[in-house]
C-alpha positions as CSV (number, residue, x, y, z in Angstrom):
1,X,-22.5,-12.2,-1.6
2,X,-22.2,-16.0,-1.3
3,X,-20.6,-16.1,-4.8
4,X,-18.1,-13.3,-4.6
5,X,-18.2,-11.9,-1.1
6,X,-19.1,-8.4,-2.2
7,X,-22.2,-6.2,-2.1
8,X,-22.8,-2.8,-3.6
9,X,-23.6,0.2,-1.4
10,X,-26.7,0.9,-3.4
11,X,-28.0,-2.6,-2.7
12,X,-27.7,-2.1,1.0
13,X,-29.4,1.3,0.7
14,X,-32.2,-0.4,-1.2
15,X,-32.7,-3.0,1.5
16,X,-32.8,-0.3,4.2
17,X,-35.4,1.6,2.3
18,X,-37.9,-1.2,2.9
19,X,-40.6,-0.4,5.5
20,X,-39.1,-2.8,8.1
21,X,-35.8,-1.0,8.1
22,X,-36.7,2.6,7.3
23,X,-36.1,3.8,10.8
24,X,-32.4,3.1,10.5
25,X,-32.0,4.8,7.1
26,X,-31.1,8.2,8.6
27,X,-28.2,6.5,10.4
28,X,-26.8,4.7,7.4
29,X,-23.4,6.3,7.5
30,X,-23.0,5.4,11.2
31,X,-24.0,1.8,10.5
32,X,-21.5,1.6,7.7
33,X,-18.8,2.9,10.1
34,X,-19.8,0.3,12.7
35,X,-19.8,-2.6,10.2
36,X,-16.3,-1.5,9.1
37,X,-15.1,-1.0,12.7
38,X,-16.2,-4.6,13.5
39,X,-14.5,-6.0,10.4
40,X,-17.8,-7.3,9.1
41,X,-17.4,-5.4,5.8
42,X,-14.3,-3.9,4.3
43,X,-14.2,-1.1,1.6
44,X,-13.1,-2.0,-1.9
45,X,-10.8,0.9,-2.5
46,X,-10.2,2.0,-6.1
47,X,-8.2,4.8,-7.6
48,X,-8.5,6.9,-10.8
49,X,-5.8,5.7,-13.2
50,X,-5.2,9.2,-14.5
51,X,-5.3,11.4,-11.4
52,X,-4.5,8.8,-8.8
53,X,-7.4,10.2,-6.6
54,X,-9.6,7.8,-4.8
55,X,-12.8,6.7,-6.6
56,X,-16.2,6.5,-4.9
57,X,-16.7,3.3,-2.9
58,X,-19.2,1.3,-4.7
59,X,-18.6,-2.2,-3.3
60,X,-17.9,-3.7,0.1
61,X,-16.2,-7.0,0.8
62,X,-18.2,-9.3,3.1
63,X,-16.0,-12.4,3.7
64,X,-18.4,-13.9,6.3
65,X,-21.1,-14.4,3.6
66,X,-18.8,-16.3,1.2
67,X,-19.6,-20.0,0.7
68,X,-17.5,-20.6,-2.4
69,X,-14.3,-22.4,-1.6
70,X,-11.0,-21.7,-3.3
71,X,-11.0,-23.6,-6.6
72,X,-8.0,-21.9,-8.2
73,X,-4.5,-23.5,-8.5
74,X,-2.8,-20.4,-7.0
75,X,-1.5,-22.4,-4.0
76,X,0.0,-25.2,-6.1
77,X,1.3,-23.0,-9.0
78,X,2.4,-19.9,-7.1
79,X,3.0,-20.9,-3.5
80,X,5.9,-23.2,-4.4
81,X,8.7,-24.2,-2.0
82,X,11.2,-22.3,-4.2
83,X,9.3,-19.0,-3.7
84,X,7.4,-19.2,-0.5
85,X,7.7,-19.1,3.3
86,X,4.9,-20.3,5.6
87,X,3.8,-20.3,9.2
88,X,0.7,-21.2,11.1
89,X,-1.4,-19.7,13.9
90,X,-2.6,-22.8,15.7
91,X,-5.7,-22.5,17.9
92,X,-6.8,-24.7,20.7
93,X,-9.5,-27.2,19.8
94,X,-10.2,-28.9,16.5
95,X,-11.8,-26.0,14.6
96,X,-11.7,-22.2,14.7
97,X,-15.0,-20.2,15.1
98,X,-15.8,-18.9,11.6
99,X,-16.2,-15.3,12.8
100,X,-12.6,-15.1,13.8
101,X,-10.9,-15.8,10.4
102,X,-13.6,-13.8,8.6
103,X,-12.7,-10.8,10.7
104,X,-9.0,-11.4,10.1
105,X,-9.6,-11.6,6.3
106,X,-11.6,-8.4,6.4
107,X,-8.8,-6.6,8.4
108,X,-6.3,-7.8,5.8
109,X,-8.4,-6.4,3.0
110,X,-8.3,-3.0,4.6
111,X,-4.4,-3.1,4.8
112,X,-3.4,-4.7,1.5
113,X,-4.7,-4.9,-2.0
114,X,-6.8,-7.9,-3.1
115,X,-4.9,-9.9,-5.7
116,X,-6.3,-11.0,-9.0
117,X,-5.1,-14.3,-10.5
118,X,-6.0,-15.3,-14.0
119,X,-8.9,-12.8,-14.1
120,X,-10.4,-13.9,-10.7
121,X,-10.3,-12.1,-7.3
122,X,-8.5,-14.3,-4.8
123,X,-11.2,-14.2,-2.1
124,X,-13.1,-17.3,-1.0
125,X,-14.5,-18.8,2.1
126,X,-11.6,-18.9,4.5
127,X,-9.1,-17.9,1.9
128,X,-7.7,-14.6,0.6
129,X,-4.7,-13.6,-1.6
130,X,-3.2,-10.1,-1.3
131,X,-0.4,-8.0,-2.8
132,X,2.0,-6.4,-0.3
133,X,4.1,-4.8,-3.0
134,X,5.3,-5.6,-6.5
135,X,7.5,-8.4,-5.3
136,X,5.7,-9.9,-2.4
137,X,2.2,-11.5,-2.1
138,X,0.5,-13.1,0.9
139,X,-2.1,-15.8,1.3
140,X,-4.2,-16.3,4.4
141,X,-6.3,-19.5,4.6
142,X,-8.0,-21.7,7.2
143,X,-7.3,-25.4,7.6
144,X,-8.9,-27.1,10.6
145,X,-7.6,-25.4,13.7
146,X,-4.9,-23.5,11.8
147,X,-4.7,-20.1,10.0
148,X,-2.0,-20.5,7.5
149,X,0.1,-17.6,6.3
150,X,2.1,-17.9,3.0
151,X,4.5,-15.1,2.0
152,X,5.3,-15.5,-1.7
153,X,8.2,-13.7,-3.6
154,X,7.8,-13.1,-7.3
155,X,11.2,-14.8,-8.1
156,X,12.7,-16.6,-5.1
157,X,12.1,-17.0,-1.4
158,X,15.8,-16.3,-0.9
159,X,15.0,-12.7,-2.0
160,X,12.2,-12.1,0.5
161,X,12.8,-8.9,2.4
162,X,13.0,-10.0,6.1
163,X,11.6,-6.7,7.3
164,X,8.5,-7.3,5.2
165,X,8.1,-10.8,6.5
166,X,8.5,-9.7,10.1
167,X,6.0,-6.8,9.6
168,X,3.4,-9.0,8.1
169,X,3.7,-11.6,10.8
170,X,3.6,-9.0,13.6
171,X,0.6,-7.3,12.0
172,X,-1.5,-10.5,11.7
173,X,-0.5,-11.7,15.1
174,X,-1.5,-8.4,16.7
175,X,-4.8,-8.4,14.7
176,X,-5.6,-12.0,15.8
177,X,-4.8,-11.0,19.4
178,X,-7.2,-8.0,19.4
179,X,-9.9,-10.0,17.7
180,X,-9.6,-12.8,20.3
181,X,-9.7,-10.2,23.2
182,X,-12.8,-8.7,21.6
183,X,-14.7,-12.0,21.6
184,X,-13.6,-12.8,25.1
185,X,-15.0,-9.5,26.2
186,X,-18.3,-10.0,24.5
187,X,-19.0,-13.2,26.4
188,X,-18.0,-11.5,29.7
189,X,-15.0,-13.7,30.1
190,X,-12.0,-12.3,32.0
191,X,-9.3,-11.5,29.4
192,X,-6.4,-13.7,30.4
193,X,-2.7,-13.2,29.4
194,X,-2.5,-16.5,27.5
195,X,-3.6,-16.3,23.9
196,X,-5.9,-18.9,22.4
197,X,-3.3,-19.6,19.7
198,X,0.4,-20.0,19.2
199,X,2.7,-19.7,16.2
200,X,4.4,-22.6,14.4
201,X,6.9,-22.3,11.5
202,X,7.0,-24.5,8.5
203,X,9.6,-26.4,6.6
204,X,10.0,-25.8,2.9
205,X,7.5,-28.5,2.0
206,X,4.8,-27.0,4.3
207,X,4.4,-30.4,6.0
208,X,6.5,-30.1,9.2
209,X,5.7,-27.3,11.7
210,X,7.8,-26.4,14.7
211,X,6.4,-24.3,17.6
212,X,7.9,-20.8,18.2
213,X,8.9,-21.6,21.7
214,X,11.3,-24.3,20.6
215,X,12.8,-22.2,17.9
216,X,13.3,-19.2,20.0
217,X,15.2,-21.1,22.7
218,X,17.9,-22.2,20.3
219,X,18.8,-25.1,22.6
220,X,18.5,-27.8,20.0
221,X,18.8,-28.0,16.2
222,X,15.3,-27.7,14.6
223,X,15.7,-30.0,11.6
224,X,12.6,-31.5,10.2
225,X,12.1,-35.0,8.7
226,X,13.1,-33.7,5.3
227,X,16.4,-32.2,6.5
228,X,15.3,-28.6,6.5
229,X,16.7,-26.3,9.2
230,X,13.6,-24.4,10.1
231,X,15.6,-21.9,12.2
232,X,16.6,-20.3,8.9
233,X,12.9,-19.6,8.0
234,X,12.2,-18.4,11.6
235,X,15.0,-15.8,11.3
236,X,13.3,-14.3,8.2
237,X,10.0,-14.0,10.0
238,X,11.7,-12.5,13.1
239,X,14.1,-10.0,11.8
240,X,15.9,-8.0,14.5
241,X,15.1,-4.3,14.6
242,X,17.8,-2.0,13.3
243,X,20.0,-4.9,12.3
244,X,22.6,-3.6,9.7
245,X,24.8,-6.7,9.4
246,X,24.2,-10.4,8.8
247,X,24.1,-12.9,11.7
248,X,27.4,-14.7,12.2
249,X,25.8,-17.9,10.9
250,X,24.3,-16.3,7.7
251,X,25.1,-18.4,4.7
252,X,24.5,-15.6,2.2
253,X,22.0,-15.8,-0.7
254,X,20.6,-19.3,-1.5
255,X,21.6,-21.0,-4.7
256,X,18.2,-20.3,-6.2
257,X,18.5,-16.6,-5.3
258,X,22.0,-16.4,-6.9
259,X,20.5,-17.6,-10.2
260,X,18.0,-14.7,-10.3
261,X,18.3,-11.4,-12.2
262,X,18.5,-8.4,-9.9
263,X,15.6,-6.0,-10.0
264,X,15.9,-2.2,-10.3
265,X,15.3,-1.7,-6.6
266,X,17.8,-4.3,-5.6
267,X,20.5,-2.8,-7.8
268,X,19.7,0.7,-6.4
269,X,20.1,-0.5,-2.8
270,X,23.5,-2.1,-3.8
271,X,24.7,1.1,-5.4
272,X,23.6,3.2,-2.4
273,X,25.4,0.9,0.1
274,X,28.7,0.7,-1.9
275,X,31.4,3.3,-2.4
276,X,32.0,4.7,-5.9
277,X,35.4,3.1,-6.2
278,X,34.0,-0.3,-5.2
279,X,31.3,-0.1,-8.0
280,X,33.9,1.0,-10.5
281,X,36.2,-2.0,-9.6
282,X,33.2,-4.4,-9.6
283,X,32.1,-3.2,-13.0
284,X,35.6,-3.8,-14.4
285,X,35.6,-7.3,-12.9
286,X,32.3,-8.0,-14.7
287,X,33.9,-7.0,-18.1
288,X,32.8,-3.3,-18.4
289,X,35.3,-1.2,-20.3
290,X,37.0,1.7,-18.6
291,X,35.7,4.0,-21.4
292,X,32.1,3.0,-20.6
293,X,32.6,4.0,-17.0
294,X,34.2,7.3,-18.1
295,X,31.2,8.0,-20.3
296,X,28.8,7.3,-17.4
297,X,30.8,9.7,-15.2
298,X,30.8,12.4,-17.9
299,X,27.0,12.1,-18.4
300,X,26.3,12.6,-14.7
301,X,29.3,14.7,-13.5
302,X,27.5,15.9,-10.3
303,X,25.6,12.8,-9.4
304,X,27.7,9.9,-8.3
305,X,24.7,8.0,-7.1
306,X,23.3,8.0,-10.6
307,X,26.6,6.8,-12.0
308,X,26.8,3.9,-9.6
309,X,23.2,2.8,-10.2
310,X,23.2,3.2,-14.0
311,X,26.5,1.3,-14.1
312,X,24.8,-1.7,-12.5
313,X,21.8,-1.4,-14.7
314,X,24.1,-1.3,-17.8
315,X,25.8,-4.5,-16.6
316,X,22.5,-6.2,-16.2
317,X,21.1,-5.1,-19.6
318,X,24.2,-5.6,-21.7
319,X,26.1,-8.3,-19.8
320,X,23.2,-10.2,-18.4
321,X,24.6,-10.4,-14.9
322,X,22.8,-12.3,-12.2
323,X,23.3,-12.3,-8.4
324,X,25.8,-15.1,-8.9
325,X,27.9,-12.9,-11.2
326,X,27.9,-10.1,-8.6
327,X,28.9,-12.6,-5.9
328,X,31.8,-13.9,-8.1
329,X,33.0,-10.4,-8.8
330,X,33.0,-9.6,-5.0
331,X,34.9,-12.7,-4.2
332,X,37.6,-11.8,-6.9
333,X,37.9,-8.4,-5.2
334,X,38.2,-10.1,-1.8
335,X,35.0,-8.4,-0.5
336,X,32.4,-10.3,1.5
337,X,29.4,-11.6,-0.5
338,X,27.2,-10.6,2.5
339,X,27.1,-7.2,0.7
340,X,24.5,-8.8,-1.5
341,X,22.4,-9.7,1.6
342,X,22.0,-6.0,2.2
343,X,20.2,-5.7,-1.2
344,X,17.2,-7.5,0.2
345,X,17.0,-5.5,3.3
346,X,15.3,-2.1,3.8
347,X,16.2,0.6,6.3
348,X,14.3,0.7,9.5
349,X,12.0,3.7,9.7
350,X,11.7,5.4,13.1
351,X,8.6,7.3,12.2
352,X,7.0,10.2,14.2
353,X,4.0,10.2,11.9
354,X,0.8,8.7,13.5
355,X,-0.4,5.4,12.0
356,X,-3.8,6.7,10.9
357,X,-2.0,9.3,8.7
358,X,0.6,6.8,7.5
359,X,-2.1,4.4,6.3
360,X,-3.9,7.2,4.3
361,X,-3.5,8.0,0.6
362,X,-1.5,11.3,0.2
363,X,-3.6,14.2,-1.1
364,X,-2.6,16.4,-4.1
365,X,-1.6,19.1,-1.5
366,X,0.7,16.7,0.3
367,X,2.4,15.6,-2.9
368,X,2.7,19.2,-4.1
369,X,4.3,20.3,-0.7
370,X,6.8,17.4,-0.5
371,X,8.0,17.8,-4.1
372,X,10.4,20.7,-3.5
373,X,12.2,18.7,-0.8
374,X,13.1,15.8,-3.1
375,X,15.9,17.6,-5.0
376,X,18.4,15.5,-7.0
377,X,17.2,12.3,-5.4
378,X,14.1,12.2,-7.6
379,X,15.4,9.5,-9.9
380,X,16.3,7.2,-7.0
381,X,13.0,7.9,-5.3
382,X,11.1,6.9,-8.5
383,X,12.9,3.6,-8.6
384,X,12.2,2.9,-4.9
385,X,8.5,3.7,-5.6
386,X,8.4,1.1,-8.4
387,X,8.6,3.3,-11.5
388,X,10.4,1.8,-14.5
389,X,13.7,3.2,-15.7
390,X,12.0,4.2,-18.9
391,X,9.3,6.2,-17.0
392,X,12.0,7.8,-14.8
393,X,14.1,8.8,-17.8
394,X,11.1,10.2,-19.7
395,X,10.2,12.4,-16.7
396,X,13.9,13.6,-16.5
397,X,13.9,14.4,-20.2
398,X,10.6,16.2,-20.3
399,X,11.3,18.7,-17.6
400,X,14.6,20.1,-16.2
401,X,12.8,21.5,-13.2
402,X,13.5,19.1,-10.2
403,X,10.3,20.1,-8.4
404,X,8.3,19.4,-11.5
405,X,10.1,16.1,-12.0
406,X,9.3,15.2,-8.3
407,X,5.6,15.9,-8.8
408,X,5.5,13.8,-11.9
409,X,7.2,10.9,-10.1
410,X,4.9,11.1,-7.1
411,X,1.7,11.4,-9.1
412,X,2.7,8.6,-11.4
413,X,3.4,6.4,-8.4
414,X,0.0,7.3,-6.8
415,X,-1.8,6.1,-10.0
416,X,-0.5,2.5,-9.5
417,X,-3.3,0.1,-8.8
418,X,-1.3,-2.9,-7.8
419,X,-0.6,-1.8,-4.2
420,X,-2.1,0.9,-2.0
421,X,-0.1,4.2,-2.5
422,X,0.0,5.2,1.2
423,X,2.0,7.8,3.1
424,X,3.7,4.8,4.8
425,X,5.0,3.5,1.5
426,X,6.3,7.0,0.5
427,X,8.0,7.4,3.9
428,X,9.8,4.0,3.4
429,X,10.9,5.0,-0.1
430,X,12.3,8.3,1.1
431,X,14.4,6.5,3.8
432,X,15.6,3.8,1.4
433,X,16.7,6.4,-1.2
434,X,18.7,8.2,1.6
435,X,16.5,11.3,1.4
436,X,15.1,10.7,4.9
437,X,11.6,11.1,6.2
438,X,12.1,14.4,8.1
439,X,10.7,16.4,5.1
440,X,7.6,14.3,5.0
441,X,7.1,14.7,8.7
442,X,7.2,18.4,8.3
443,X,4.7,18.4,5.5
444,X,2.1,16.2,7.3
445,X,2.7,17.5,10.9
446,X,-0.4,19.6,10.9
447,X,-2.6,17.3,8.9
448,X,-5.7,16.0,10.6
449,X,-6.4,12.3,9.8
450,X,-10.1,13.2,9.8
451,X,-9.3,15.7,7.1
452,X,-7.6,13.1,5.0
453,X,-10.6,10.8,5.3
454,X,-13.0,13.7,4.8
455,X,-11.2,14.7,1.6
456,X,-11.8,11.3,0.2
457,X,-15.4,11.5,1.3
458,X,-16.0,14.8,-0.4
459,X,-14.4,13.5,-3.6
460,X,-16.5,10.3,-3.4
461,X,-19.8,12.3,-3.0
462,X,-19.1,14.7,-5.9
463,X,-18.2,11.8,-8.2
464,X,-21.2,9.8,-7.1
465,X,-23.5,12.7,-8.1
466,X,-21.5,14.4,-10.9
467,X,-23.7,13.4,-13.8
468,X,-26.9,14.6,-12.0
469,X,-25.2,18.0,-11.1
470,X,-23.8,18.5,-14.6
471,X,-27.0,17.7,-16.4
472,X,-29.6,19.3,-14.1
473,X,-28.5,22.5,-12.3
474,X,-28.4,26.1,-13.5
475,X,-25.1,27.6,-12.4
476,X,-25.9,31.3,-12.1
477,X,-27.8,31.2,-8.8
478,X,-25.4,28.8,-7.2
479,X,-22.5,31.1,-8.2
480,X,-24.3,34.1,-6.6
481,X,-24.7,32.1,-3.4
482,X,-21.0,31.0,-3.3
483,X,-19.8,34.6,-4.1
484,X,-21.9,36.0,-1.3
485,X,-20.2,33.6,1.1
486,X,-16.8,34.4,-0.2
487,X,-15.7,30.9,-1.3
488,X,-15.3,31.8,-5.0
489,X,-14.0,35.1,-6.5
490,X,-15.0,37.2,-9.4
491,X,-12.2,35.7,-11.4
492,X,-13.4,32.2,-10.6
493,X,-16.8,33.1,-11.9
494,X,-15.4,34.6,-15.0
495,X,-13.4,31.4,-15.7
496,X,-16.5,29.3,-15.2
497,X,-18.8,31.4,-17.3
498,X,-16.4,31.6,-20.2
499,X,-17.5,28.1,-21.2
500,X,-20.3,28.2,-23.8
501,X,-22.5,25.3,-22.6
502,X,-24.2,24.9,-19.2
503,X,-22.8,21.4,-18.9
504,X,-19.2,22.7,-19.3
505,X,-19.9,25.5,-16.8
506,X,-21.1,22.9,-14.3
507,X,-18.0,20.8,-14.8
508,X,-15.8,23.8,-14.2
509,X,-17.7,24.6,-11.0
510,X,-17.4,21.0,-9.7
511,X,-13.7,21.1,-10.5
512,X,-13.3,24.2,-8.2
513,X,-15.4,22.7,-5.4
514,X,-13.4,19.4,-5.6
515,X,-10.1,21.2,-5.3
516,X,-11.0,23.7,-2.6
517,X,-13.2,21.3,-0.6
518,X,-14.1,23.1,2.6
519,X,-15.7,25.5,3.1
520,X,-16.5,25.7,-0.6
521,X,-18.2,22.3,-0.4
522,X,-20.6,23.2,2.4
523,X,-21.6,26.4,0.8
524,X,-22.1,24.7,-2.6
525,X,-24.4,22.1,-0.9
526,X,-26.4,24.8,0.9
527,X,-26.7,26.7,-2.4
528,X,-28.2,23.6,-4.1
529,X,-30.7,23.2,-1.2
530,X,-31.8,26.8,-1.3
531,X,-32.3,27.0,-5.0
532,X,-34.4,24.0,-5.6
533,X,-32.0,21.0,-5.8
534,X,-32.8,19.5,-2.5
535,X,-32.6,15.9,-3.6
536,X,-29.0,16.4,-4.8
537,X,-28.1,18.4,-1.7
538,X,-29.4,15.6,0.6
539,X,-27.2,13.1,-1.2
540,X,-24.2,15.4,-0.7
541,X,-25.0,16.6,2.8
542,X,-23.6,13.7,4.9
543,X,-20.1,14.6,3.9
544,X,-20.8,18.3,4.4
545,X,-22.1,17.8,7.9
546,X,-19.0,15.7,8.9
547,X,-16.5,18.0,7.3
548,X,-16.8,21.5,8.7
549,X,-18.6,24.7,9.2
550,X,-22.1,25.8,8.2
551,X,-22.6,28.7,5.9
552,X,-23.5,30.8,8.9
553,X,-20.1,30.4,10.4
554,X,-18.5,30.9,7.0
555,X,-20.3,34.2,6.6
């Protein structure tokens, strides 16, 4: 743990099986839950690259045990002034109690994906690097009495999405606030309204920091010794809710941002926010032939959104346009270049879905149920979710059924290992692609968050013990038991027994149990216990006891 900040679940179980700790072994699941609740450990979540389903949790992050300091060059090579914004949470006193940043890092690991850099995980003592999405990374590190937060864009800080910056800042601020209140309560101190830290915003060189109170007042010009107006950075970190237009003092995209090549998502947002005639005129100003536009319209006669988006993609691929070229074209058309600012903004989601559901991974059932609602916006949704144009076009060519296309897009997205494929990410993509989140709200309105977590637990348990089950059990008696309790049918049994070998029959049975979950899972576990496989049943039973009914109630 001191080397990589991780421990395997089996190692902890082995420790607790020693005589000194054996009395706590029956409560191991509760102890895990408490360690996670207190941010002492954080689960390392992994997903199957083929199915997108969550893999069994084998490792836990334990930041408080790390002694290795950051010895990578990530800060110097990636967190450059051209690509990074920074702020600091400054605490009273000269140092921060180690438990506080360790809990913050553990909380961050539960929200975002740990980043790998040159084959190494970016987690060290007082330091963690994480991926927010495919364009934005964050770094949290401790220096003296400061917790520094860096937000890094893949190409240019001028393209940082303000809503993401604001969301990350608010999330970390709230987490630090709750951690501070927790520690105050543990020492029986009265929780006071004044926090033990305040926020300061950095200049581009990460040397000068201005306190938030001074920036928020706007009574004087906050220019640092290097000539940077820190107010501009402060506005990115403090994006106004529901803001649709630029501030009057907005200077547009920076010179560095104008030199960048637009991404698929940015071009999609431009196409969505512009009228068809405007995209047509812009394309002609950027040297597209009228015949090319006509061909595009003919290829997608009933989908103007696709025409607009693919026109911009064509200009990028064949004409090599950059943001600066788009700005020049808009100026020639006498249209404000602030239109480009809208490309790095995302629509505000007014969600009615509870947070504990939003932060969960969508199940197969949720993705199946949402697919029929997507309709002809499937291509745009795929781009918003980060699929490549090639993947999206292949999906379109391979199946003319829109529902089947939607399923393929959603399951392809869920297999992505770079960022966590949560319901919150899906909701934002639906809103950005102008489909709206109402359909998703309808699909998940009766979903119990405990069920979402329990589904992951059942899947984990089965995969943990799959080899033992496949190699050791005789299916016949288990099938008799499950048919008696009406959780599988005669047809199910016939499909299982049509396989020649016992191993293949066991695999088919596990597949059914995994898909149907409860009450099939509980009955399956009881069948194992009754027919002589008590060791396997005991390893599966914790999930069964948490999930639902006993076989008596099923009967």
